N, C-alpha and C positions, 0 to 999 in steps of 0.2 A: 317784105321786111318792114312792117309797120311797127313803130315804137309805141308801146302801150303799157299801161299799169292797170291791173285788175285787183279790186278790193272787195272782199266779201264781208258783210257785217249784218247784224241783227238789231234793228231799231226802227225809229220813226222819223229821224232827221239826220242829215249828214252835212259836214263842213269840210271842204277840200282846201288845204293850205299848200302853197308853193314856197320854195326857198326864197330868202331875201334876194332882191335884184342884184345886189353887189356880189353875190356868190355865183351868178350865172356865167358860164364860159362862152355862151353863144347868145345871139339875139333871140328873144322869146318869139315863138311861132304861134300857129293857130292849133287849138285842140278841140276835139269832139268828146263830149261827155255823154255816156250811154248808161242808163239805169235799167236793169232787167231787160236788156236787149231792145229797149226803146230809145231812139235818138232824142235826147232831152235838150241839149244846148250845144252851140258852137261858140267858142270864146277866142277872141284875139288877145293873146297874152301881152303883146307889146302895148296895146292900148290899155289893157287892164292894169298893167304895172304903172303906166303913166298916170292913171287916175289915183293910184295908191302910193304915190311917191313921197308921201309925208314922212314915212319911216322906212327908208330903204334897207335898214339893217335888221328888220324883223320879218318873219314869215308873213306872207300875205294870203288872205282868204280869197281864193279865185272862184269858188263855186259853192252854192248853198241849195239844199233840197229839203223839203218837209212833206211828209205824207199827209193825205187828206183824212186818214183814219187815226184814231187815238191809240190803236194797238200796235205792238211791235210785230215785225215780220222780217224774214231773211231777204236780203237784197244783194245784188252784184253791181258794182259801179266800175265802169271801164273808162279810162282816159287815154285817148289815142292822138298821136301827132298827125296833123293833116298835111304839113309841108313835106315835100319830097326832098330827099338828100341832094346836095349840090351836084350838078352835072359838069359845069365848067368851073375853071379855077376862080373866075371872078364872081361866081354865084355866092350868095350869102347863106351860110349855114344857120338854120333856125332849129330850136329845140325847146324842151320844157323840163321842168324839174318837179319832183314830188317830195314834200317835207313830211306831211302827216295828214291823217283823216280823223276828224272828231265826229262821233255819232252819238245820238241821244237815244236811250232805251231805258226801260224799266227793269231793273235787276232785283229779283227776289232772293234774299239771303236769309238764312235762319238767324234768330237773335243770338246775342252772346250768352254763353252759359254762365249762370250766376252760382258761384260756389256756396254750399251750405256750411253750417258750423262744423259738421262732422267730416268735411272733405277738404282736400288740399290738392295742389297740382304737383306732378312729378314728371320731370323731363326725361324722355327716353330717346336715345340717339340711334337712328337707323343708318348705318354706314352702307357704302356701296358694296362692301364685301359681305354683308349679312345674308344669311340663307334665305330670308324672306324677300330679298331684292333680286329681281330677274331682269336681264338685259337680252333683247332680241332684235334682229337675228344675231347670232354670235359673231358672224363675219363682219358686222358693222361696228363692233366695239373692241376697244383695247383696254385692258386693265393696267393702270400705271401706279407704281410705288415711287413717289418722288423723294429725293433727298432733302427737299425743302419742306419742313414741317411748319404748320401754322401755329399760332399762339395757343390754340386749343388742342393741338396734337395731331389732327388728321393728316396723314401723308398719302393715303390712297385715294384714287378717284378713277372713274370710268369716263372715257371720251370716245367719240366717234373716230373710226380709223381713217387712214389716208385713202382707202379705197373709195370712199364716198366722193372723192374729188373727180372721179372718172366715170363717164357714161356707161362703162361696161357693167356697172352694178346698178343701173337705173331701176327704179322701182322699189328699192329697199327703203323701209321707213323705220329708222332706229327708234326703239321704245324702251322705256324704263318703267317697271311696275313694282309696287309693293303695297301692302295693306297696312292701315293705321286706324286705331280707335282713339281719337284725340278730341280735345276741345279746342286746340290751336295747333297749327302746323307751319313749319318754316322749312323751305327747301333751298339747299345751297349748291352752287357749282364750284368747280376747282378754282383755286386762287390764280390771279393773273401771273404771278411768278412761276407757278407750277405749269401753267399752259405754255408760257414762253420757253421754259426749259424743255418741255416735251415736244413742241412743234417749232423748231428753229426756222423752218421754211416759211412760217407765217400761216395765218388762219383767219377765218371770218366767223363771228358768232351768228349762229342761225336763229330762226324763230321756232318757238316751242308752243305746243298745245298741252296744257296741264288740266287733267280731268279728275275731279273728286266724285267718284261714282258717275253720274250722268251730267253733272254740272261742270262745264269746261270753261277754261280761261286761256287767253292767248297772250304769250309773254314775249316781249321784245328784249331778248337777252343782250343784244348789242348795246342797247341803251343802259342796261344794268351794269355793264363793264366799262362804259365810256368815260365815266367821271370818277373812277376809283382814286382816292388820295394815295400818295406814295407810301404813307405810313400803313396802309391797309393792303399793299400789294401781295403780302404773304398770307392774307386771310381769305377763306372761302367767301364767295360773293352770294349775297341773298338774292335768289331769283324770284321766289314767291313766298308769301306769308298770308295767313288768315287766322282769325280768332272766332270764326262763325261755323264751327263744326259741332256735331252732336256727339258727346262722349259715349253714348250708349249704342252707337251704330258703328260697325266695322266697315270702313270705306276702302275700296280699291283706289289707289292713287296711280295715275298713268301720265307719263311725260312722253310726248311724241314729237319727233323732229319733222318740221314741215318743209324745210328747204329741199328741193330736188337736187340730184347730183349735177355738178357744173359741167357743161360741155367743153369748157376751156381749162379745166383742171384746177379751179379754185378750191381751196380747202375750207369748207364750212364746218364749224365745230359746235358740238353739243356735249356738255360735260355734266357729271353728277358726282358730288362728293359725299353728302350725307343729308339727312332730314332730321329735324328736332320735332318730336311729338310731345305735346303737353297732355298727359293723361290725368284723369281724375281718380284719385285713390282715397281710401278712408283715412281720416285723421283720428288716430287712436287716443283714448282719454288718458293714457299714461305717458310718462316720459322716462327716458333712460339717462342716468341711473335713477331708480325709484328711491325716495327717501326711506331709509331704514331697510332697504332691500339687501339680501345676501346673494352674491353673485359667484359663479364658478365657471371655469373654462374647461372644455372637454374636447377630445380628439377621437374621431372614428377612423380607424385604419381600414385599408381595403378589405381585410378579412372579416369585418363586421357589417358588410353590406349584403343585400340580397340581390343576386344576379339572375338574369333571365336571358335566353331560355336555359333551363337546367333540367336534365333528365338523369334518372338513376342516381339520385343524390349528388348530382354534379359531376359524375364521372365522365359524362359525354357532353359537358358544357363547352361552348366555344371560348370561354374565358380562360386566360392564362394568368398565373400569379407569380410575380417577380418580387424581389426584395424592395419593398417600398411602394409598389404600385401593382395594379392589375390592368390587363388590356384584352381586347378582343377585336377580331377583324370586322370591319363595318360592312358586312354582307349578310343577306338573309340566311338563317340557319336552316339547313334542309332536313335534318334528321327529325323524324316523327312529326314534324310540324307541317311541313309542306304548306305552311300558312305564310311564309315569307316574313317571319318576325325578325326584326333587327335586334342586336344585343342591347341590353339595357341593365341598369342597376337602380335600386331604390332603398330607402330607409325611412324610418319614422323617428323623429327627434322630439323629445318630450320637453315642453315648456321652454323653448328657446326664443330669444328675441333678436339674435344675430347669428347668421350662418354663412360660412365661407366654404366653397368647394374648390379644391386644388387638383390639378392634373400634372403629370410629370413635366419637368423642365424641358424647354425646347431643345436642349442639347441632346436629349435622348432620341427624339424623332424630329426630322425636318418637317417644315410646314405642310407639304403635300400629303404627309402621312396622317395628319389629324383629320378626322371626319367631323362634319357639322353635327350638332346635337340639339335635341329638343329637351329643355329643362322645364319641369313642372313642379310647383310647390302648391299644395292644396288645390289642385285642378286649375291653377293659374299658370299658363304655359308661355314660354317665349324661346327665342333662338339666340343663345349667346354667340357673339361674333368671335370665332376662333382666330381668324386672321388678325384682327385688331389686338387680341390678347397676345398673339405670337410676336407681333411687332413691338408691343409695349414691354413684354417680358424680355425680349432680346436687348432692348435699350436700357433695361433696369438691371441693377445688380442684386436684387432680392426677388424672392418668390412672390408672384401675384396670383390672387385667386381668379379662376375663370368666372365664377358667379359669387356675388356678395349681396346677401339679403340683410336689410336693417329694419328696425322698428316693427318687428313681428309681434304678434299677440303672445305675451309670455305665459298665458294661462291655458293654452290649448296645445295639442300635439300637432306637429307639422310633418306632412308626408312629402318627401322629395324623391323625384325620379329623373333620370337622364337616359335618353334613348338616342342611338345613332340614326341619322337621316342622311339621305343622299339624293341629289338631283338625278334626273334621267340621263343627263348628258355628262355626268361625272365619270371619269375613268381612273384607272390605277388603284393600287392597294392603299387602303386607308384604315385607320384603327380608331376605336374609342377607348379611352383610358381614364383612370382615376387613381389618385394617390392618397388623399385623406379628406375628411370633412371636419372642419373646426366650428364649434358653436359655443355660444355663451348663454347661460340659463340663469334664472332666478330661483333660488331654493325657498320653498314655503311649505309648512306642514300641511299634510292632508288630513283634514278633520272628518272622519267618517264614523260618527257615533253609532253604536248598535241600537237598533230600535227597542224601546222599552216594552215590557210585557203589557198587554191590554189591562186596563183597570177592571176591578170587579164589577159585577152586574149591579146596576142602580137599584135602589130599593123602591123608588117611585116608578110605577109601570109606565111605559112609553106607548102612546097610541099608534102603533105601527100596524100595517095590514096583517091579517091572519096568515101565518106561515103554513106550509103543507103539513098535514097531520096524517097519522095512521088511522085506519078505520077503528072507531070506538065500538068494538063488539067483543065477544068472549074470546075470539081468536087472538086478539092483541095480547091479552093477559097470558094465554096459554103459550104462544110462541116466545114471548119475552122470557117467561119463566124457564121454558125449555132451553133457550140460548144460555141463560145464566148457569143452568145446571151442566150443560155440555162444556162450557168454558171452565167452570170450577172443578168439576169432577173428572171429566174425560180428557181435558186438556186440548181440545180441538182449537183450530185457528178461529179467531174472531171474524175474519173475513168470510169464512164459510157460514158462520152464524148469521151475519147480515145478509148473505145470499139467500139463506132459508127464509128470512123475514120477507124480503122483496119477492120471493118466489110465490108466496101464498097470500100476500096482503096487497090489495089495490091501493095505490097512492092517489089522494085527492089533491090536485094542483090547479092553479089558475092557468088557463090556456095562454101560451106564450106566442109571440110573433115568430116569424121565420128565423131560425137560429143563424148566427153570424160569427165568423172567425176572422180576426185581423181586419176588422172594418176600419177604414180611414175616414175621418170626418174633417172636411176642409174648412178652415177659417183663414182665408188668404192673409199673409203669405205662409201660413203654417199648415201642417197637417197632423192629424191625430191617429194613432194606431191603438187598437184594443187587442187583448189576447192573453194567452198563457203559453208556457213552453210545451206542456204536454196535455193529454186529455184525461178525462175521468177514467179510472180503471174499469175494465170490462165488467167485473163482477159487481160493481157498485153503480152502474149506470141507471139513472132514473128514466122512466118512460111514461108517457101519458096513458099507455095501455099496459096490461100485464106483460111481464118480460117473457112469458111463455110464447108470445107471438113475435118472432124476429122481425126487425125493421131495417133492411139493408138495401142499398142501392145496387143495381146490377154492375158487376165488375168494379165495385167500390173497394179500393185498397185501404181505405181509412177506417172501415168498419171493424168493430171489435168482435171477436169470436169467443163465446162462452160455452158452458156445458150445454146450454139450451139452443145453440145456433148462433145466428148473427144478430147483433144489436146495434142500433144507430147511435153514433156519438153526437153529443150536443155541444154547441159553442159556449165559451165562457161568458159571452155577452149577448144580450138580446136587444133588438131595436124596437122602440115603441113610439107612437104618435099621440099627441094630445092637442087640445085647443086652448090657447092662452086667453086671458081676459079680453084681448083685442080681437077675438074671433079668428086668429091666425093659427094655422096648423104648425106645430113644431115637433121635432123628433129628439129623442135622447137615447142613450145606451145605459144599460144597467146590468150588473152581474146576474147570471141566470139562476135557476132554482138551486144550484149548488154554490157554496162558497169556496174558499180555498180548501184543497184536499188535506186532510190530517196526515202528518208524518211525511209530507212531500214538499221539499223546499223549492222544487221547480214549478209546481202547479200554483202559481200566484196570479190572481187577477190584477191586471195593471193597465194603465192608460199612459201612453207616451205622447207628449206634445212638443213638437219641434217648432220654434218660432224665432223671429229676428226682431228685436225691439228692446225697450227699456223697462217695460212693466207688463204684467199679465194678471188677469182675473179669471178664475176658474169657477164655473157655475154648475151646480148639480140640479137634477130634476126637481119639480115641486114635490112636496111631502106626500100629496095625495096620489102621486103616480108610482110610489115605491112598492115593489113586490115583497121585499124582505126588510128585516130590521136593519137600520143603519149600523155600520160597524166602525172600525178604527182604520184610518188610512195614513200612510206615510208619504210625505212630500219630499222629493229630492230634486235638486237642480244641478245638472252637469256632474252627476255622481255624488254630490254632497247632500247629506240629509239635512233638511231645513226644519221640519216640524212633524209632530204626530197630532192628528186631529181626531177628536171624538165626534163623529157625525151625529150620533144620537143627541148629544148635548147641543150641538150646533142647530139641529132642526128644532129642538125644544125651545131654544132662544128665539127662533124666527117663526114660532107657531102662529103668530098673528096674521101671516099671509101664506097659508099652505098651498095656495094655487099659483104662486110665483116661483121661478127658479131661485135656488139658494146660492148665495156667494160663499163657496167653500174655502177659497184661499185667494189671497192677493199678495203679490210680490213686486217691489220696486227696485230696480237695479241702479239707476243713476241717470246722468244727463245724455248718455250716448247709447245708440243701438248696438246690439251684438247678437250673436247666435247662441241660443240656449236649447236645452232639452229638459223638459219638466216631466217627471215620472210620478204617477199616483199609484200606490200599491196598497191592496187590501191586506191587513195584518191578521184578521180573524180566520180561524179554521173551524169548520163544523160540517156535519153530514146531514143534519136535520132529522136524524132518526130518534134521538132522545129529546124529550120535551124540555129538559133543563139545560140543553145546549143547542139553542136555535141557530138557524142559518143567519148570517149577517152579510151584508153586501154594501155596494155604493153605486151611484149612477153619475153619468157625465152628460151635461146638457150643451154647454158651449164654452168657448174661451174668447176673451177679449184682450187683444194685444195693443199696447200703446207704443207707437214708433213714429219716427219722422216720415212724412210722405215721401215716397221714392220719386226721384226725378223722372219726369215724363217729357217727351218732346212737346212743343207748343202746338196748338191747333193751326192747321194750314189756313192762311188767309187768301181767299180768292182775289185775283186782280180783275180789272174791268173786262179783260179779254178772255176770261176763263169761266167755266161753269162745271157743276158736278153732274155726272152721269152714272146711274146705278146699273151694275152688271151683276147678274145672278150666277153664282158658281154652284151648280147642282152636284149632288153626290155622284151622278153618272158622267160628269164632265171628264174629258181626257186628262186635264191637269190635276184631277183629284185621284190620289192613290190610297189604297188601304192595305196594310200589312200586319202580320202575315196573312196570306189569302185565306187559309182555312179558318182563321179567327173571325171572319166577317161573312155576312150574308146580305145579298141585295134583295130588298123587299119592294114589291109593287102592290101597294095597298088598294083595296076597293074603296077606301075612304079618302076623298080628296079635300084639300084645304080650299079656302075661298079663292086662292090664286091658281087652283088646279094642280097643286103639287101632290103627287102620289107616291113618289119613290123616296127611299131612304136606305142607308146602310146601317146595320146593327151588328153587334157582336153575336156570334153564333152560340148555340147551345153547348158546343164542345168546351167552351171556357168554364162550364160548370163543373168539370171533372178534372182534377189536377193530375190524375194518372195519365191523361192524354196530352195536356197542354201546359205542363208545369214550366213556369218561367216565361210564358208567352206574354208579351206586352202589346196589345192592339194599338195601332197608330193610324190616324188619318192625316194626310198631308195634301196641301195645295199651295200654289204660288199666287201671290196677289200684289198688285201695284196700286195702292189705294190711299186716299186721304182719310177714309173712315171704313170700318169693317164691322159687320154683325154676323154672328154664327148661330145657326138654329139647329135644334134637334127635332126628331120626329114628334108629331102631335100625340097627346095622350090617347086619343081615340085609336090612332094607328098602332100604338104600342100594345094597348089592351087587346086589340083584334089579332095581333101577330103573336104575342107571347101569352098564350092562354094559361100556361103552366105557372105564370107569375114571374116577376123580375124585380131587381133592385137597381136603382140608378147609381152607377159608380161615380167615383170622384175623378176629375179630369185635370190634366195639366195642359194648358194651352200656351204655346210659345210662338212669338213673332221673332224669328231669327234667334238671338240669344236672350231675349227678354221673355220671361215666363210668368204665368199667373195660374192660380189654382181655382178650380170651378167646382162648387158643390152642386152637382146636377140634381141631387135629391131635393134640395131646397127649391131649386128652380121649378121643379114639377109639382111641389107640394101644394101650392095655393093657386093653381090655374083656375080662373073663373069658368063657369059652365058655358058661357057664350063663346069662349076661346078653346073649347075642348077639342075641336077639329083642326086647330091652327098649330103650325110648328112653334115650338117653345124657344124663346130667346135664351141662349146659354152665355153669350159673351158679346160685348160691343165696345168699341173705342173710336174716338175721333182724333186720336193723337198719332197718326201715322204720316210718314213722309211720302208724298205721291211721286217723288223722283226716284225712289229705289224699290226694287222688287223684293218682297219679303216671303220667306218660306213659313207658312203657318202650319203648325203641327199640333194635333190634339191626341193626347196619350191617356189611356186608361190606367189609373194608379192601383186599383184594387187587384190583388193577386187572385188566381183561381181558388175557388172554395173547395176544401177537401170533403165537404158534406153535400156537394151537388147544388149549391145555390147559383142562380143565374143572375150575374151582375151585368147590367146593360149599359152600353155606350152607343149612341146613335148620332148620325150626321144626316141632316136633310139637305140643307143648302147654306150658302153664305152670300151676303149682299155686300159687294165692294163698290164704294163710291169713288169713281175715278175722275181726275181732273182732265177736262177736254177743252179745246179752244171754243170760244164763243164768237161765231162769225158775225161780221158787221151787217149782214143782210138777213132777211126773213123770207120764208116761203109761205104763200106765193109772193114773188116779187111784184110790186105795183107796176101795172102796165106791161107785164111780161106775158109772153105767149108760150104755152107749154105743149109738148108733144109726147105721146106714148110710143115706146119702142120695145121690140122683142128681139133678142139675139138667140137664135136656135143653136142647139148643140153642135150642128155641123159647121158653124162659123167660129168656133173656138180654136185656140192653139193648144194642141195636146203634146205632152212629153211623158216619157221619152219616145222619140220617133227616129227611125233609121231607114235609109233608102226610100225616101218619099212616102213613109208610112207603111211600107210592105211588112215590116217586122214590128210594128207598133203593138203594144199590149191592149190597145183600146179596140172595142167592138161597137158598131153602130147599129141600132135598132130603129124601127120607124119613128119612135117618139123620144128616144134618149140614147145616150152612149154610156158605156160602162167599161171597167177594167178591173182585173184581179188586183187586190191591194197587197201585192208582193213584189219585190225587186226581180226584174228579169235578168237573165244571165249576161246580156250585153249592155245593160243600162248602168253598170258600175255601182250597183246597190241602190239606185234611186227608185223611189216609189212613184207610181203614175200620178200625173197632175195635169191641169189645164189652166189657161190664163187668157185674158183679153183686156182691151183698153177701151174705156167709155168716157164720153162727156156727159155727165149726169149729176143730179143732186139727190136722187132717190133710186136705189138699186135693190132688187129682189132676186135671189138665186133659188131656183126650184130644182129638186131632185125627184126621181120617179116616185109615184104614189106607193104607200106601203104595201098595197095588195100585190105588187110585182115582186117585192123582195121582203122577207121577214126581217125584223129588227136586228137579229143577231148576225145577219149577213152584211149589214152596212158597216163599213170601216169608219173609224174616227177620221176627221179631216182637219187640216189647218188652213184657215182662210186669211188671206192678206190683202189689204187695200192700201195702196201707196206706202208699202213697207211696214204698215202697222198690222200685226197678226193677232189672231185669237183662235180658239178652238170651239166651233159650234157644237152644241150638245145634240148628237144624233138621236140618242135614246129619248130625250124629252121631245124632240121634234116628232119622232115616231108615235109616241103616245098621244100628242096633241092632234096630229093628222089623223090617226085612227079614230079618235073620239069625235072629231069634228065632221068626218065624212067628206071633207073637201080638201083641195090642195092648200097647203100651208108652206110658205117659203122657209127654207132652212136658214137663210141669212137675209136680213132686211136692214139696210144701212140708209140713214136719212141725214139731212142737213150737210151734204157734201158741198164742196166748192163748185158752183154751177158753171164756172167759166174755165175749168181746168180738166185736163185728161186724167182719169183715174185708172191705175193699173190694178187689176183684180186677178188673183191666182188662188187655186185650191189644190192641196196636195194630200194624198192619203198618208195617215200615220198609224202606227201600231205599237202597242206596248210589248215588252219582251214576253209577258205571260199570255198574250192573246193566242188562242188556238182556233183552228178551223179556217175555212176559206171565207174571205170577206171581199167586198167590192167597193169601189168608188164609182159614183154615177152622177150624171147631170142631165137635165132635160131642157131647161131654157133659162134666160135671164131677162127680166122685165125691168125697164128703167124709164125715168122721166128726165127730160132736158128742156132748157129754156131756148127758144128760137125767136128771131126777129125782135131783138132788143139791143139798144146801144150799150155796149159793155162799159160799166163804170171803171173808174181807176182801180185796178185790182190790188188787193192786199194779199200777198202770198201767205199760205198757211204757216203759222208759227210751228216750230218743232214740238215734238211730244214733250210735255213737262217732265 
């Protein structure tokens, strides 16, 4: 029964303080101080206190330690009493006391977020009763509703239960969890008055570990409650606060109780009342009320909402309608869906700046009957706190809204939806209900002028490119005369007449690029779409060849059928490439050989530009690149017509620079960014048949958006004890997934890059046909914990060798968690130098990532399937992730060190699972290696086979059997862990490298390990859910180097993973 104190800390120096000598109840004894299991010092406290007797009323520093290295490391300090307890009555009792420990360390915290002019802070309160707050295990917590309310109103709190005082529940670690996306956070515990009223038998405040993601803090809650003034006894107590959070990252916040159960029945308490989260929200450029604005109030009753699920016109809906409200049971609806959809309602409110949502009064339903709900407005979702609303509504004499939105954008429509949600451990019957929605809106006239008629043709001829013409021979005169005679005399349809013309006359046209429909041109953060609602009518379709020769794709459902068979439909826009004055290739889109269809209001060539900013400039292609005569375009913004532009006059004014793009339109909105949709529509209609009515069109080259720079996290600054290590995540790695599976093809090219990279994943040919894959969105995903990231696509040489039928680079959306950017892959590939033709092409890079959090990186193809069979390509070759790793204080080889080479054979490894001394183990031993089927055995509780070992080494290589023994498809993916840090070696890349080299290549090679510490290594088979066929895990040997015959320096334990 040795009295001791154990302190764990992470730093480079420590100061141990004892209590003042006047506070000691016994004579000071002798203590032994141990650091990391090494006996460091023995101190006679009586003599030590005598030396420090100058200030007996203050804590005294009894011990000091400083590391020989400048880097921080984890340490364990133990203070033990050496004096034995008194045996006889006249023996003197000696003891020691512990006041505090002060340690020195370098703490890296992110900088404070600086608000921009268009942003403001909005406080959000996360109560203990909120749906997003979880407490575990349930037996360790009690929910309390106190009669003592604080000045800010909270009456509820969660506290650890009395069961934690007894060793029968030893091992339980009470935990509080919630997620927050804040720039500042404050966490509060219950007020002292509430705790004393709840625990009359007394309690002790425990110690808490609070983690923001992977950054953890240790809180002395007892000190937080120790000096609370009497005037604040009814206020929740601030336990933790920080203003160093990134508002663009959703962080999990975890509070863990550290004190173990007391063997003598002491009650240690941990409580949680609420957390205040300061969120960054937009600051709108308007104020309410607006000067001169006209306002009106509106109410939506429960019968004006859209309810889900609803089948057979609502006759089999789970919703019930009462007088004044509607409700539904908060359970998944089973009929037809079988998808487990919970009941919900939604509505769209036009031009509202304030919205209130009411549910029935508490008198109708007791609290346990109300279900939690998820409320979303314009895709921004949160969980209203039903229990706090219930308590407030009970205490109030008037109706209170469940949700109240203010300062909304009064110029846009707002979509609101509320869905019932339930936790897995919730029981009993609960409902979701709604009584009405109240909102206030501003009335303003909608000015939608009708587009004017195009002006008459100019008298001065315009130098436009020659349009398509009919052949100038005797047949032209004969057929046109015949058509006029048929129309005038016989009364036949004009469409048949035109069909006769194109039947016999060859059309001379300029060869176009590959046709394109609904192409999207990315100008981050906006994207552009091109297209028309319908296609050219079958009888009027122009072709580069006589129409008597059908041009249809096999099984093409979009082809038009005429009297002469199948004819190919063409897209309303074509893509072309030209070289600008700076010798750079540029692309643009222009209307195809047809203009707008006569007498068709739907067939309108248009370009839609969605952007977020304050100003926009739209550029057209150079005059020399136009195929048709410029027409008249209409510019509209968010549905309001702004102007009509005569492009012919516009180009004539800028005729001094016909080789440069033309600024067609510029618009400035104001001092603040907002979301807009700009639409450019061609107004002219023509067929090109008659010379006096030529085809007119327009082109789109680029768009320039002016906006504030979005907030980005700062660059990570390396400390002296850190360095960067590049990790390549190939497309074949286990952490990389591609979906859906039929939309992707894995390619192994015969063309290798300078680094030997030959594999890549590309979208398959099936995406070219909408009849097969309509609505499919190819996605590539992987997880990365990096300070910097670079994503690469396949090399141009590999693409040209793989897609011989041709391809187009699609537009991509790349997201890191919830932060997304748009990538114009076509531009990335357009100007690749000849000397880099075989190298992967850089698609995206950033050095603004947080190395302490794992991000899900997803890359999504934005272009939809082409109805005319075009192949749009999205590829992923690999990604380079720069990870932050410790920089060790030694170098290899160590001066004056002696090294030795060692080999661990497969027979000396520890294999799992194993039962009955290995008689039923799934592992098999061959002369040079061991292997096991990569599948769970029936008596291994679903565990896949694995092996492990422990080594003292600084350089370790793991070998598996040579590829000649097993083909690549039979090797299972594996997870390799060293000292708890795991990764997934790329088995396919190892297979290709080993096969090409003709010699043994290690699957895993780890260097710069701690040379004086034991390293635990394990390797486990892993399989994806879609893996098919029999696969194995195998191992042949482990080679390693270690240091021998050298005096061990003062060790610096490895710092934890950043």
